[in-house]
N, C-alpha and C positions, 0 to 999 in steps of 0.2 A: 862649552868650548869646542872649537872645531879645528880641523887640520886641513891644509891646502897644498898638496903636492900630488898631481894626477897619477904618476907612476906608482907612488906609494899608496894611494887610495885603491888602485887596482890590486896591488899586492895584499893589502889589508883585507880586501873583499875576498880574494881567492884563498886567503888563509883559512877561511871557514870550511874549505874542502879538506876532509880529514888528513890525508897524507901530505897535502900541500902545506898545511899549517905546521906540521912537524919540520918539513924541509925549510920553510921560511924562518922558523924560529932558530934553527941551527945556522943557516946561511947569513941571515940579516943580522949584522952585529951593531950597526950604528943607528938605525931608525927605530926609536922606541915605539912609535905609533904602530908600525908593522909588527914588531915583536910582541907588543901588548895584545893585539888582535889575534896573532898566531897562538899565544899562550892561552888566551881566553877560549879560543877554538879547541885547543888540545884538552883543556879542562872540561869543557862542555861535552866533548866526545867521550872522555873518561866517565863522566856522570851518566851519559847515555848508555855506555857499555855496561856499567854496574847495574843500572836499572833493568836493562835488557836481560842480563844474566839472572838477576833476582826473579824476574817474571818467568823466565824459562824454568828455573828451579821450582818455583811455586806451581807452574803448569805441570811439571813432571810429578810433583808430589800429589796433586789433587786430580790428575787426569785418570779417568777410568774409561774403558772402551765404550760402555753403554750407559750413558747417563741421560737424564731428562734434558740436559742442555744440548745433547746431540740432536734431539728431535726439535727442540725449540729454535736453535740457531742453525739448523741444517748442517751439523757436523762441526761447528765452531763452538768451542767452550768459552765461558765467560772470560777466563784469563787470556785467551787468544785474542778476543775482541779488545780487551783492555790493553794488551800489548800493541795492537794496531793503533789504538787511539793515542797511546804514549808515543809511539814512533812518529805519528803524524804531528803531534805537538812538538817534538824535538825538531822535526823537519821545518815546521813553521817558525820556530825560534831561530833556527840556523839561517833561514832566509831573511828573517827580520834583522839578525845580526849583520848579515852581508850588506843589506841595504843601508843600515846605519853606518857601517864602516866605509862604504862607498861615498856617503855624504860627508864624511870627515868627522864624525861624532866620536868623542872619547866617552863612550857610555860603559857602564858597568852592570853586568848581570849580578843579581844578588849572590853573595858569598864568593862565587867564582871570580868576579871582577876584582875584588880585593886581593884574592890570592894571586891572580895574574899580575896585578900591579906590584905586589911585593916581590915576585919572582923577577920581573923585568927590571925593577929598580935596584936589584942586588949589585 
């Protein structure tokens, strides 16, 4: 299913910018397409924040100043590299979501999409 209103497509696309998504969800009261993408963006950013915090905690727990990984990775530990990969994956997913929103697609991310639908349809 697709949606076709140019201004709203732009708003839905911009909703995937973290602060903009929050603002659009609060301000936009009538257009469920924009509200849905704004809420999906907010939930995606919450998941990204939680994963980032967990990786930072794990990195703090397992970090030691002189380990073999310091020499292998040139100062980067395994969890730091994993954190970079996770961040790049979230960035790619956000860009994909922006493209799909601009094309007018009502698509759902696993789990997050259903929660966003329930919140918007309240």
